[in-house]
C-alpha positions in Angstrom: -10.4 95.0 -48.1 -8.9 97.2 -50.8 -5.3 96.1 -50.0 -6.2 92.4 -49.7 -8.1 92.6 -53.0 -5.0 94.2 -54.6 -2.9 91.4 -53.2 -5.3 88.8 -54.5 -5.2 90.3 -58.0 -1.4 90.6 -57.9 -0.9 87.0 -56.8 -3.3 85.8 -59.5 -1.4 87.8 -62.2 2.1 86.6 -61.2 3.7 83.3 -62.1 7.2 83.7 -60.7 7.6 82.4 -57.2 10.0 85.3 -56.3 7.4 87.9 -57.4 4.7 86.2 -55.3 6.9 86.0 -52.3 7.8 89.7 -52.7 4.1 90.6 -52.9 3.3 88.6 -49.8 6.1 90.2 -47.7 5.1 93.7 -48.8 1.5 93.0 -47.8 2.3 91.6 -44.4 4.8 94.3 -43.7 2.2 97.1 -44.2 -1.1 95.4 -43.1 -2.5 95.9 -39.6 -2.2 92.7 -37.5 -5.9 92.2 -37.5 -6.1 92.3 -41.3 -2.9 90.2 -41.6 -4.4 87.5 -39.4 -7.4 87.1 -41.7 -5.2 87.3 -44.9 -2.9 84.6 -43.5 -5.9 82.4 -42.7 -7.0 82.5 -46.3 -3.5 82.1 -47.7 -2.9 79.1 -45.5 -5.9 77.3 -46.8 -8.6 78.4 -44.3 -12.1 78.3 -45.7 -14.9 79.8 -43.7 -18.2 78.0 -44.0 -20.6 79.3 -46.7 -22.1 82.5 -45.4 -25.1 82.8 -47.8 -26.8 80.0 -49.6 -25.7 79.9 -53.3 -29.3 79.8 -54.6 -30.3 82.9 -52.6 -27.2 84.8 -53.7 -28.0 84.0 -57.4 -31.6 85.3 -57.0 -30.5 88.5 -55.3 -27.8 89.2 -57.8 -30.0 88.5 -60.8 -32.7 90.8 -59.4 -30.1 93.6 -58.8 -28.7 93.2 -62.3 -32.2 93.2 -63.8 -31.6 90.0 -65.8 -34.0 87.1 -66.6 -33.0 83.7 -65.1 -32.0 82.2 -68.4 -29.6 85.1 -69.3 -28.0 85.0 -65.8 -27.5 81.2 -66.2 -25.9 81.7 -69.6 -23.5 84.3 -68.1 -22.6 81.9 -65.3 -21.9 79.1 -67.7 -19.7 81.4 -69.8 -17.7 82.7 -66.8 -17.6 79.4 -64.9 -17.4 81.0 -61.4 -20.4 82.3 -59.5 -18.5 84.9 -57.5 -16.9 86.4 -60.6 -20.2 86.3 -62.5 -22.0 88.2 -59.7 -19.2 90.7 -59.4 -19.3 91.5 -63.1 -23.1 91.8 -63.4 -23.9 94.0 -60.5 -24.5 97.7 -61.1 -21.8 100.1 -60.0 -21.7 100.8 -56.2 -23.8 103.7 -55.0 -21.9 104.6 -51.9 -18.4 103.0 -51.9 -16.6 102.9 -48.5 -13.1 102.1 -47.4 -13.0 99.4 -44.7 -10.3 97.0 -43.6 -10.4 93.3 -44.3 -11.0 92.5 -40.6 -13.9 95.0 -40.4 -15.5 93.4 -43.5 -15.2 89.9 -41.9 -16.8 91.2 -38.8 -19.7 92.4 -41.0 -19.9 89.1 -43.0 -19.8 86.4 -40.4 -23.1 87.4 -38.6 -24.9 86.9 -41.9 -24.8 83.2 -41.4 -27.3 83.1 -38.6 -29.4 86.1 -39.6 -33.0 85.9 -40.7 -33.3 85.8 -44.5 -35.0 89.2 -45.0 -32.5 91.0 -42.7 -29.6 89.2 -44.4 -30.7 90.2 -47.9 -30.9 93.8 -46.9 -27.4 93.6 -45.3 -26.0 92.0 -48.5 -27.4 94.7 -50.8 -26.0 97.4 -48.5 -22.6 95.7 -48.4 -22.0 95.2 -52.1 -23.2 98.8 -52.7 -20.4 99.9 -50.4 -17.7 97.9 -52.2 -15.5 99.1 -55.0 -15.7 96.9 -58.2 -12.2 95.5 -57.6 -13.2 94.4 -54.0 -16.4 92.7 -55.0 -14.7 89.6 -56.5 -13.0 88.8 -53.2 -16.1 89.6 -51.2 -18.3 87.2 -53.1 -15.7 84.5 -53.0 -15.7 84.9 -49.2 -19.5 84.7 -49.1 -19.6 81.5 -51.2 -16.7 79.9 -49.2 -14.8 79.5 -52.5 -11.8 81.8 -52.0 -8.7 80.2 -53.6 -5.5 82.2 -53.7 -2.7 81.5 -56.1 0.0 80.7 -53.5 0.9 77.7 -51.5 1.0 77.4 -47.8 4.8 77.0 -48.1 5.1 80.4 -49.8 3.0 82.1 -47.0 5.3 80.4 -44.5 8.4 81.7 -46.3 7.0 85.2 -46.4 6.4 85.2 -42.6 9.9 83.8 -42.0 11.5 86.5 -44.2 9.5 89.2 -42.5 10.1 88.0 -38.9 13.5 86.4 -39.1 12.1 83.3 -37.4 13.1 80.0 -39.0 10.7 78.8 -41.7 10.3 75.4 -40.1 9.3 76.9 -36.8 6.8 79.2 -38.6 5.4 76.0 -40.3 5.1 74.3 -36.9 3.3 77.3 -35.3 0.9 77.5 -38.3 -0.3 73.9 -37.6 -4.0 74.3 -36.7 -4.1 78.0 -37.4 -7.0 77.5 -39.8 -8.8 74.9 -37.6 -9.2 76.6 -34.3 -12.9 77.0 -34.6 -12.7 80.8 -34.0 -12.0 83.8 -36.1 -8.2 84.6 -36.3 -7.2 87.6 -34.3 -4.3 90.0 -34.3 -2.8 88.2 -31.3 -2.8 84.9 -33.2 -0.9 86.5 -36.0 1.7 88.3 -33.8 2.3 85.1 -31.9 3.5 83.5 -35.2 6.1 86.2 -35.7 7.4 86.3 -32.1 11.1 85.5 -31.5 11.8 82.3 -29.6 14.1 81.6 -26.8 15.2 78.0 -27.3 16.6 77.8 -23.8 13.1 78.0 -22.3 11.2 74.8 -21.5 8.6 73.9 -24.1 10.2 75.9 -26.8 10.1 72.9 -29.1 6.3 72.7 -29.0 5.0 76.1 -28.0 1.3 75.0 -27.8 0.5 71.9 -25.8 -1.7 70.2 -28.4 0.0 71.5 -31.5 1.2 68.8 -34.0 4.2 69.1 -36.3 4.0 69.8 -40.0 3.6 66.5 -41.9 6.4 65.1 -44.0 5.2 63.8 -47.4 6.7 61.3 -49.8 7.4 61.5 -53.5 5.9 58.9 -55.8 8.2 56.2 -57.2 7.2 55.3 -60.8 10.4 53.9 -62.2 11.0 50.3 -63.2 12.2 47.7 -60.7 15.3 47.2 -62.8 16.3 50.9 -62.2 16.0 50.8 -58.4 19.5 49.6 -57.7 21.0 52.5 -59.6 18.6 55.1 -58.3 18.2 53.9 -54.7 21.0 51.6 -53.9 20.6 48.5 -51.9 17.3 47.7 -50.1 19.3 47.3 -46.9 19.6 51.1 -46.9 15.8 51.5 -46.7 13.1 50.8 -44.2 10.2 49.2 -46.1 6.6 49.3 -44.8 3.1 48.9 -46.2 1.5 52.1 -47.5 -1.8 52.1 -45.6 -5.1 53.3 -47.1 -6.5 55.4 -44.3 -6.3 58.9 -42.8 -2.8 60.2 -42.0 -2.7 61.5 -38.5 -0.6 62.6 -35.6 -1.4 61.6 -32.0 -0.1 64.2 -29.5 0.2 63.4 -25.8 1.2 66.4 -23.8 0.3 68.3 -20.6 -1.9 65.6 -19.3 -4.1 65.4 -22.4 -4.2 63.9 -25.9 -5.1 65.3 -29.3 -5.6 63.7 -32.7 -4.8 65.8 -35.8 -5.4 64.9 -39.4 -3.0 65.7 -42.2 -5.5 68.4 -43.3 -4.7 70.1 -39.9 -8.2 69.3 -38.6 -8.5 68.5 -34.9 -10.4 65.1 -35.0 -10.1 63.9 -31.4 -13.9 63.8 -31.1 -14.1 61.6 -34.2 -11.7 59.0 -32.8 -12.1 59.0 -29.0 -10.5 55.5 -28.6 -7.2 56.8 -29.9 -7.1 59.6 -27.3 -8.0 57.1 -24.6 -5.3 54.8 -25.7 -2.7 57.6 -25.7 -3.7 58.6 -22.2 -3.4 55.0 -21.0 -0.3 53.9 -22.9 1.9 56.9 -23.8 4.0 59.1 -21.5 3.7 62.9 -21.6 5.8 64.5 -24.3 5.0 61.9 -27.1 4.0 62.5 -30.7 3.2 59.6 -33.0 2.8 59.8 -36.8 0.7 57.1 -38.4 -2.5 56.0 -40.2 -6.0 55.8 -38.9 -7.7 52.6 -40.1 -10.8 50.6 -39.2 -9.4 47.3 -37.9 -11.5 44.7 -36.1 -9.8 42.8 -33.3 -8.5 39.5 -34.5 -8.7 40.3 -38.2 -5.5 40.0 -40.3 -5.9 43.3 -42.1 -7.8 46.6 -42.0 -11.3 47.2 -43.4 -11.7 49.2 -46.7 -11.5 52.9 -46.6 -15.3 53.0 -47.2 -15.8 51.7 -43.7 -13.7 54.6 -42.3 -15.9 57.0 -44.3 -19.0 55.7 -42.5 -17.5 57.0 -39.3 -16.5 60.3 -40.8 -20.0 60.9 -42.1 -21.7 60.5 -38.7 -22.6 63.5 -36.6 -22.6 61.4 -33.4 -20.6 58.3 -32.5 -22.8 55.9 -30.5 -21.6 52.7 -28.8 -22.9 50.6 -31.6 -20.9 52.4 -34.3 -17.7 52.4 -32.1 -18.2 48.7 -31.6 -18.8 47.8 -35.3 -16.2 50.1 -36.7 -13.3 50.3 -34.2 -10.2 52.3 -35.4 -6.5 51.9 -34.7 -3.5 54.1 -35.3 -0.9 52.1 -37.2 2.2 54.0 -36.1 5.2 54.4 -38.3 7.2 57.4 -36.9 8.0 58.9 -33.5 8.4 62.7 -33.8 8.7 63.6 -30.1 9.8 61.6 -27.1 10.0 62.9 -23.5 9.3 66.3 -24.8 12.2 66.3 -27.2 11.8 67.0 -30.9 13.2 64.0 -32.8 12.6 65.1 -36.3 16.3 65.7 -37.0 17.3 62.2 -35.8 17.9 59.5 -38.4 14.9 57.5 -39.5 16.4 54.3 -38.2 16.9 55.8 -34.7 13.3 57.1 -34.6 12.1 53.7 -35.6 14.1 51.9 -32.9 12.7 54.2 -30.3 9.2 53.9 -31.6 9.4 50.1 -31.2 10.5 50.6 -27.6 7.7 53.0 -26.9 5.0 50.8 -28.3 6.7 47.7 -26.8 5.3 45.4 -29.5 6.6 42.9 -32.1 8.0 44.7 -35.1 8.4 41.7 -37.5 5.3 39.5 -37.4 6.6 37.2 -40.1 5.4 36.5 -43.6 1.9 37.2 -44.9 -0.6 39.6 -43.4 0.5 41.5 -40.4 -1.3 40.3 -37.2 -0.9 43.1 -34.6 -2.2 42.8 -31.1 -5.7 44.0 -30.3 -4.7 47.5 -29.3 -5.6 50.9 -30.7 -1.9 51.8 -31.1 -0.1 49.4 -33.4 3.3 49.3 -34.9 3.5 49.3 -38.7 5.4 46.1 -39.6 8.6 46.3 -41.6 9.2 44.2 -44.7 12.5 42.7 -45.9 13.7 41.4 -49.3 16.9 40.0 -50.7 16.7 42.6 -53.5 14.2 45.0 -55.1 12.8 42.2 -57.3 12.0 40.2 -54.2 10.3 43.2 -52.6 8.3 43.8 -55.9 7.0 40.2 -55.6 5.9 40.9 -52.0 4.3 44.1 -53.1 1.9 42.2 -55.3 0.0 41.1 -52.1 -0.7 44.7 -51.2 -4.3 44.9 -52.5 -5.3 41.6 -50.8 -4.0 43.0 -47.5 -5.9 46.3 -47.9 -2.8 48.4 -48.6 -1.7 50.6 -51.5 1.8 49.3 -51.9 5.1 50.2 -50.1 6.6 53.1 -48.3 10.4 53.4 -48.7 12.2 55.5 -46.1 16.0 55.9 -46.1 17.7 54.8 -42.9 19.3 58.2 -42.5 16.2 60.3 -43.5 15.3 63.3 -41.3 11.6 64.2 -40.9 11.1 67.2 -43.1 8.2 69.6 -43.7 5.7 68.9 -46.5 6.9 67.5 -49.8 10.4 68.8 -49.9 12.7 69.2 -52.9 14.9 66.5 -51.4 13.2 63.6 -53.2 15.6 60.9 -52.2 14.6 60.1 -48.6 10.9 59.1 -48.6 9.2 57.3 -51.5 5.7 55.9 -52.0 5.9 52.8 -54.2 2.3 52.2 -55.0 0.7 49.3 -56.9 -0.8 50.0 -60.2 -4.4 51.3 -60.0 -7.4 49.1 -60.8 -8.9 49.9 -64.1 -11.9 49.2 -66.4 -12.9 50.4 -69.8 -16.0 52.6 -69.5 -18.3 54.6 -71.7 -18.7 58.4 -71.6 -22.4 59.1 -71.2 -22.6 62.6 -69.6 -20.5 65.8 -69.8 -20.5 69.1 -67.9 -18.5 72.3 -68.4 -15.5 72.9 -66.2 -14.6 75.9 -64.1 -12.2 78.8 -64.4 -10.1 78.6 -67.5 -12.1 75.6 -68.6 -15.5 77.1 -68.2 -16.1 77.1 -71.9 -15.1 73.4 -72.4 -16.8 70.2 -71.4 -14.3 68.7 -69.1 -16.2 66.9 -66.3 -17.4 63.5 -67.4 -19.6 60.7 -66.2 -18.8 57.1 -67.2 -20.8 53.9 -67.3 -20.3 50.2 -67.7 -22.7 47.6 -69.1 -25.2 45.9 -66.9 -24.6 42.6 -68.7 -22.3 40.8 -71.1 -22.2 41.1 -74.9 -25.2 39.4 -76.4 -27.6 40.3 -73.6 -30.4 42.1 -75.4 -31.6 43.8 -72.2 -28.3 45.2 -71.0 -28.0 48.9 -70.4 -25.2 51.4 -69.5 -25.1 52.0 -65.8 -23.2 55.1 -64.5 -20.7 54.5 -61.8 -18.0 57.2 -61.7 -17.2 60.8 -62.5 -13.8 62.0 -63.6 -12.2 65.1 -64.9 -8.4 64.5 -64.8 -6.0 62.5 -67.0 -6.4 64.1 -70.4 -4.1 66.6 -72.2 -5.4 70.0 -73.3 -5.4 68.8 -76.9 -7.5 65.7 -75.9 -9.9 67.8 -73.9 -10.5 70.0 -77.0 -11.2 66.9 -79.1 -13.6 65.4 -76.5 -15.3 68.8 -76.2 -16.0 68.8 -80.0 -17.4 65.3 -79.8 -19.6 66.2 -76.8 -21.2 69.1 -78.8 -21.8 66.8 -81.8 -23.2 63.8 -79.9 -25.5 65.6 -77.4 -28.9 64.0 -76.9 -30.4 66.2 -74.3 -29.4 69.1 -72.0 -30.2 69.2 -68.3 -29.0 72.6 -67.1 -25.2 72.5 -67.4 -25.2 68.7 -68.1 -25.4 67.1 -71.5 -26.6 63.5 -72.1 -24.5 62.0 -74.9 -24.7 59.3 -77.5 -22.5 56.4 -76.4 -19.6 56.6 -78.8 -16.4 57.0 -76.7 -14.6 54.5 -74.4 -11.9 55.5 -71.9 -9.8 53.4 -69.5 -10.6 54.6 -66.0 -8.1 54.0 -63.2 -9.0 54.1 -59.5 -7.4 53.4 -56.1 -10.2 51.6 -54.3 -13.6 50.1 -54.8 -16.4 49.2 -52.4 -20.1 48.4 -52.3 -22.3 51.5 -52.0 -26.2 51.5 -51.8 -26.1 55.2 -52.6 -24.9 54.7 -56.1 -27.1 53.3 -58.9 -24.4 50.8 -59.9 -24.2 49.6 -56.2 -20.4 50.3 -56.4 -18.3 53.3 -55.6 -14.7 53.9 -56.6 -12.0 56.1 -55.1 -10.0 58.7 -57.0 -11.2 57.9 -60.5 -9.2 59.4 -63.4 -8.8 58.8 -67.1 -5.7 56.7 -67.9 -6.1 56.7 -71.7 -8.6 57.3 -74.4 -9.6 53.9 -75.9 -10.2 55.0 -79.5 -9.4 51.4 -80.6 -12.2 49.9 -78.6 -15.9 49.6 -79.6 -18.5 50.8 -77.1 -20.1 47.3 -77.1 -16.8 45.8 -75.7 -16.6 48.1 -72.7 -16.5 46.4 -69.3 -19.5 45.4 -67.2 -20.8 45.6 -63.7 -19.6 42.0 -63.3 -16.1 43.2 -64.1 -16.3 45.9 -61.4 -17.7 43.4 -58.9 -14.8 41.1 -59.5 -12.5 43.8 -58.2 -14.3 44.2 -54.9 -12.3 43.1 -51.8 -13.0 39.4 -51.1 -14.3 38.8 -54.6 -13.4 35.4 -56.0 -11.2 35.4 -59.1 
């Protein structure tokens, strides 16, 4: 644990990419494989489930520190991070011991299923055996809140430099490393570094169900008039809808099928109809890249993302749910065919082969795409005389349940992640929906913003101007979109206009209006407003607008899919 804690501190203190890479390489070079396996798990984004309930940890730590509840809460609010607060408040260790990271993880994981009294005794014993510099990492592990200041790409580069294996192959091997459902072991780590004999069958995909690293697009935010100069002719690009679902890869190999999300989560059991369709329609050695959507047979477009969330939120998928919310994979890329890795083939060639594999119509004509009633569907292409023509077509995106266009250069190779080569895949999204909303609650942030009120709740009016009974109804929370200077100004206003405090939350006088943007909207019985929005963020501070003129629930309702203008 001592060496991993030192790495954590060094990565947190460094800003230069080269310095972080050097620290990673040095750690992996000296760490025992069992420790390196766990370290890589965390560096690659793995997050073990919370081991001890937060409320219980707070109580135990407060009692050990000899503090009243109010003082502990004040310390927590000042620090902004529970793990750091506990690590700072506990008395010095009585019997520090030196144990490896893997040994500590073997001690920690059983706590989850242990009886409360036995778990409490084990916790006290453990933190009394840890050095002060190790405690921060320890408590972050317990709370399931360990975040390390490096990207997955940097961890991949460190392993590639250490092993001499190509970074793209390391990235491929890492797919699913944090989602195996079991603790990482030394053998798992060593397999990542093993040399590869490309002449051997199966070298392209060394694990049967393993997906490829996802390739990501860069956002296009320029004007339509600038597209000719920046992108050239539309004829050089494949234009498709940008679907609003879950990005996924469907892997068909070794007589079986797997569905992987972009978050590297194996979700085959969540979408059994996709696995069944792959087994029935795809030959062995096929990997498709596409978007999972709820799409009813015969309907011209997909259902809103909120319907897909209903499936994700269920522990079991009964026949009724599968019938009411059927999913499809809208396919837009072919990454493997007949066991051959196609990622270095040009985009146009991959698309042509994809059309052949799916054996479906690729250009359904104007208007909404009407694919056949099959779980595997081809993403239709769009065509335009020029960029202005395509921009006009893009205006129909929201009515079709999409987010805009994807632009993929005909010669584009399929890369890894969001590469520096920004000229091959673009996402050309429609402008977000927006309303003017009133700030009514504020809460302190976390980390470096722990002393500032940065997390806000916004409301709209229940009725129009002139309605004597109208009230402000909360509908969204947002914390991004303001500059540091604006956050400081809002923080000062929050402190001056506080009505009441409810723990960390302050209720405010209604004095400030902000324009909120969001990507989607749907009915929601779980929200007081009856409406839920996706990815809300602050677009601008409407200092020019009186609170009385903020938008209403009727304004929000008019943005719902299918609402009449």
